[in-house]
N, C-alpha and C positions, 0 to 999 in steps of 0.2 A: 504494500500500500504506500502511495506517495506520502512524503512528509508534508504536513500542512503548516507546521510551526517551527520556528528556529529561535534559539536563545542566543543573542549576541551580547556584547559587552554593555550596550545601552539599554537592553530590555528584551522582551519577547515579541517576536514578529509573527503575523499570520498571513500566509500567502493565498493565492487563488489558483485553481486548476488551470492549466493551459488548454489549448484546443485538444491536445492529447492529455487525458486526465492522469497519465502516468508522470506528467511533468508539473511541477509547482512553480509558479511565478511570484516572486516577491518584488513589488513595485514601489518606487518612491521612498527608498530607505535613506534617511539623512546620514551622510558620511562626514559632514562638518557642519558647523553652525552657519546660519544664514549670513552671508557677507554684506550686510546692510548697515546703514547709518555710519557709525564710526568704524565699522569693520570693512567698509568699502575701501579698496586698495590697501588691504592688510593681508598677511598670510592667513590661510584658513585656520579656524579654531575648532576644538573638539565639539562634536555634536552633543546635545544635552541628552541625559537619560530620560526615560519615560516610565510611568507606572502602568501596570496591567499589560494587556495585549494590544500592540499597535497593529492596526489593520493595513497591511501593505497591499492594497487592492488596486490602486490607480497610479499611473505614471505621474511624476512631477519633475519639474526642473527644465526650464528653457531660459537661458540667460538673455537679457535684452539684446536684440539684434534686428537686422532687416530680414524680413521673410521674402523668399523668392517671389518675384512677380509672376502672375499667371502665364505670361507669354514667354517665360524663361524655359529653355529646352528641358530642364530637369524638374520643373514644377509639377507636371502631370504625374511623375513617378514619386514625388515627394510632396504630398498635399500639406497645406498649412496645419499647424497643431490646433487642437481644440482648447487646450487649457491656457490659462493666463500666462503671459510672459512676465517674468519677475526676476529681480536680483536674488531672491530666495530660491536658488537653483541647484544647490550642491546635493544632489540625490543620485542614488544608483539603483540598479535593478538586477535581480538574480533569477535565472532559469535553472532549476536543478531537477534531475531525474532520480536523485538519491531517495532511498526509502528510510535511511537513518543517517545520523551524523558520522558513523564509523566508516563510510565507504571510501573516503580519500580519493575522490575523482579528480581528474585534471581540470584545470580552470583556464578559460579564455577571457582575458581582461581586454575589452574592446574600447578603443579611443576613437570617437567620431571625428570626422573631418569638417571642413568649412572655412578653409583659408585663414584660420585663427580668428575669424570675425563672426562666424555663425555656426549653426549646427547644434544638435543635442543628442542625448544618449538613447532616445527611443524613436528615432526617425524610422520612416516606413520600412526600410529594408531590414532593420535589425530585429531579429526574433531568435530566441534561443532554442526553439523546439527542434530544429534540424540538428543542432549540435547535441542537444540533450538525448535524443534517441540513439546517438552514437556514443553516449557515456561521457560527455563533456559538459561541464557547467559553464554557462555564459554570464558574464557581468558586463553591463553597459552603464555609463554614467555621464553626467553633464558637468562641464567645467566652465569657468568664466572666460568669455571670449571678448574680442575687440578691446576697447579701452579699459573695460572692467578687469580684464585679465593681464594686460600688458603695459599699463602706464608706468613710466619712470618719471621721477621729478625730485629735485633736490630737497623739497620739503618732506616728501615721503621718506627719502633716505635719512633725513635728520631725525625723524620721529621713530625710526626703526632701531631696535637694540643692536642690530648687525650693521647699521648704516647703509642699508641697501634698499632698493625699490625695484618694481617690475617682477617678472617671472611668477606672478600670482597664478596664472593659468597652469604653469608647470607644478607649482606647489599644490594646487588643487588636485592635479593628477597623482602626485606623490601621496597626498592625504587619502585619496580613494584607494590607491594600491596598498597603502599601509592598513587601511580599514579591512580590505579583503584579506590581507595576510593574517590579520588578527582575528577575523570572524568567519572566514569561509568554511572552516571545519564544521561550524554549526549547520551548514547546508549540505554536508557530505563531501566537501571539497578538500583537496590537499594543498595546504599553503606553501608547500615546497615544490609544487608543480604548476606554476603560473606562467602562461604564455601571454605576453603583452603584444597587442597587435592594433593596427589602425590603417586608415586609408587617407591619402592626401595629407592635410595638416595633421591628421591622426597618425600617419606614418612618420611624419617629421617628429611628432611628439613621442612616438615609440622610440625613435633613435635618441631623442633627448633623454628619455628615462633610462636608456641603455648606456648613457654617457655620464650623467650626473653621479657623483660619489654617494649621494643621499639614498640611492636605491640598490647599492651593491649587496648582492646576496638575496635579493627579493624576487629576481626574475630568472626563470628557467630557460625560456626560449623567447624569440621575437619574430614577428611577421610585419614587414613594411610594404604596403601596397600603394603604388603610384606616389611615392614620396620616400624620404630617407635617402641614403646614399649621399651623393654630391651633385644634386640636380634640382630641377624645379620642385616646388612644393616641399622644400627642405629648408631647415634653418641652420645650415652647417657653418655659415660664416657671418656671425652677427657681431654687433658692436659691444664694446666694453660699457659698463655702467656710466662711466664719465662721458664717453662719446655720446651715448644715448641721451643723457641728461642735457647735453649741450644742443641737441637737435630738437627736443620737445618744445612746443609753443602752446602753452595752456590757453593763452588768449585766443589764438587762432582756432584751436581745437574746440574749446568749450565757451569762449567768450567771457572767461573769468580770469582773475589774476592770482588767486591762491587756491590751495587744496581745500581749505575750509569752505570757500565759496563753492567749489566744485562738489563737495560732499552734500551741499544743500540742494543741488539740482535734482529734479526728478529723473529717474532713469530713462523715461521716454523722451524727455527733453535732451538728455545727453545723446541718445541715438540720433535724434533729429539733427543735432549740431555736428557730430563727428562725421556723419555721412553727407554733409553739405560740401559742395565743390571747394569752398574756401578753406575747409579743414584738411584737404588732401595733403599728406606728408607732415602734418603737425605733430603726429606721434607715430610710432612704428609698432604694429601688432606682431612683435616677435621677441624672442628671449634676448637676454643680455648676459655678458660675462661679468657677474657681480662678485666673484670671489668666494661665493658660498654655494649656491645651487650649481653654478658653473664656474670653476676656478679659471678656466680659459674658454675660448670659443670652442664649439663642438668640432670644428675642422682641426684646430690645433690638437685637441685631446685625442681625436681618432687617429690622426696622422702620426702621433707619438705613441700610439698603442694604449692610451689611457681610456679604455672603454670596457664594457662588460664582455668578458671572454665567454660567451654563451653561443647557442645555436641560433642561426638566422635563416629566414626565408625572405626573399625580396623579389618584386616584379612590378610590371605596369601593363597597361592596355596598349594596343598597337596604334590607336588613333587619338587617345587622350583628349586634348582640347580642341578636337575638330568641331565641337559645337559652338565655338566662339568665333567672332568676326574680328580679324586683326587688320589694322590700317595698312593698306598697301603703299607704304611710304618708304622708299628706299633710303632717303636721307635719315629718317628716324632709325631704320635698321642699322645703317652704317654707324650712326652715333652710338647706338646701344652696344655694338661690338667694340667700338673704340673705348667706351667706358669699361667694358668687361675685360678686354685683353690688353689695354694700354699699348705699349710699344710693340707688342706682338700682334696687334689687330690686323696689320697689313698682311701678315702671313696667313692668318685665319681667313680673311676676306678673299685671298687668292684662291682658296679652296671652295668658295661659294659660287659654283658654276651656274647658279640659277639667276644671278643678278641681272643679266641682260635679256631675260626672257620673261615677259609678263606672266604667262601661264605657269611657268616653272617657279617663279617667285611666289605667286599666289599659293601654289601647292605646298611649297616649303613652309610658308607661314602657317598653313593649316595643320601640318603634321610635324612641325619642328619640335613640339613638346615631347613626342615619343622618342625622337632622336636624342634630346637632352637627357631624358630620364634613363634611357638605355646606357648612355655614356656614364651617368652618375652611378648606375648599378655596377658597371664595369670597373669604375674607379674604386668603389667600395669593396668589391670582391678582391681586387688587387691589393688594397691596403690591409685587409684582414688576413689575407694569405701571407703577406709579409710578416705579420705579427703572430702567426701560428694559430690563428683561430680556425675552428672547424669550418671546412668549406660550406658555403651556403647553398640552399636550393633556390634557383632562379626560375621565374616564369614570365611568359608573355600571354596576356589574355587577348586572343585573336578572333573571337566570335563577334562578327558585326551584327548587332542585335536587330530584330525586325521592328518595323513600325515607322521608321524614318530613315534619313540618309546620314545619321550621326556616326554610324560605324560602331567600333568598339571604343566608345567614348569614356571619358574620365568618370569613374564610379559605377559604370554599368555592371561590373562583375560582382558587386555587393549582393544583388538579388540572387545571383547564382550560388555563391558560397553559403549564404544564410538560408537557401531554399525558400525564398519568398517571391518567386517569379509571379505568382498569382496576385500579388499586391500592386502590380503595375497595369497600365493600359495596353501593353504590347501583346500581340498575338503570337506568343511563343509556340514553338513546335515541340514535337516529341524529342527532337535532337537537343533542344535547349534544356528540357527537363532531365534528360540523361546526363548532359554535361553538368548540370547543377548537382546531381547526385554524386558524380565523380569528384567534382571540386570539394563538396562538403566532406567526402570521404578522405581526400588528400589532406585537407586542412585538419580534420579530426585526428587522423593518424599521426600527423606531425605534432600536434598538441600533446598527444598521449605519449609518443615514443621518441620524437626527434627525427623520425623519418616519415615522409608522406606515403610511403609505399604500403600496399596491402593487397589482399586477394582480389583478383578481377580487375586490377588497375594496371595501366601501362607503367613500366618502371621509370621512376624519376631519379636521375643521377645528379650529383652535386656539380657545382660550377667551379672550375679552376682556370687559371690563366692558360694552362696547357690545353685544357679541354673545356671551352666556354659553352657548356651544354645548357640549353634553356627548354623548359617544358612549354610546349605550344598548347595552350588551353583553348580548344575549339572542338566541335564534334569530331570524335576520334582523336583524343589528345595524344601527342607524340613528342619525342625529344627532337630538338633542332639545335642550331648554332646561332649565336649572336651575329647578326648581320651588320657589320660595321661599315664605315666609310672614312675617307681621309679627315673629314671635319671632326668626327667622333674621336679618332686617334689623336688629333691635334689637341682637342679639348681635354682628353684624358691626361696627356702628358703635361699640359699647362696646369691642370689642377694638382697633379702630383708634385709639380715643381713649386707652385705658388700658393697652394691651398692653405698652408699653415706657416706661420712665420718662423717656426723652428724646424720645419721639415727640410731635410737635405736632399 
């Protein structure tokens, strides 16, 4: 019989049956105190205890943010939430198939994406029943996004015991992971077998958690999807606290001069102000090297081998940002490359054979993100191989999904791995549902054992510089090779040489 109650450190929780009654879902569990009032822009504080049985029946937790407009390509697959958006958002959810607390099941700790400015833990794709039927507990959660999670300011640093500010989003994630470590046994989970995973900004966050010294020993494995590595949707090369403090403009961002004034603003007013055109660039929604959460930038730490020596899986989709419209502006493109590569830009641009052909230039802009992500993955695998880390499993999701011409776009694989294809508007075929089952099996096997392989599945081999083998995830999954080009090789060598100040 499925367990319906769990006793955690804060009190007793009661969950609800899932669509499969063998699975119990505990929704809206507070993992930290509401970060409101004077706790806005402060590290997360412990959640309060409660008396009696807390009914964990409904999802909670959507940090103030902009919701996707109806005409956005992803809006139809990610409908707007029903519940109120609020700064009181630090909640998590647990799907467990356990019948008792003694089962010690492996745990998937999932970090949502959203470019560090949006998203929440119970978005449409995320459901734990697919993993639960395979013996894996799923935990999802919400963390502070946009200016609520990332603001740095000298006044905030001055009021801090550690004289730091920013990184509140990462500290929320650490608080949620710590809560899971301390309490997941009550749901039948194994606190020593936690896989941290995420997509896009969630993948970048996964890599951050696998770099900060504050989580050493807490993570067994990691999965980074369309992020992480050294590429787009990654936070590998961020500013120091002092640099970030010098760039923030509170007046332009929020129309106020002091943190005290900023704390008096309603959260909805803050959202209105920070997403106005005049606020662009007034703060950066990304981590900082503060000397505590991150002693150095992530790039420096990883290139020096100062990261968690655990097992990794990493990959991306083959079309990524094909749903976006990029300005066909050659001068802007050239300026961006000169900013990126400095004195080496002329050598990189010499490899850009698409610049003199309008159609080729347009095509490159549309599919450039996949090239950049694949390069970042190749750099990451090269670095961890140098430092003796277990070779990673690498994939490319190549199923161009039905319903429109977006192809294998950024985030489309989520509905496959969580087996939630029926939650979208798309007319998926039997091939899609079979691929979904195969992906869920690969992911579950990896979470359980460190290898995605299992009965009935095509063998997935690890990726090395000598044999850059990539699992091609599409109907009839099979192994292939990373298809590079001279630009990718140039960028890889450039990052390895210049990605960290102490790298030789």
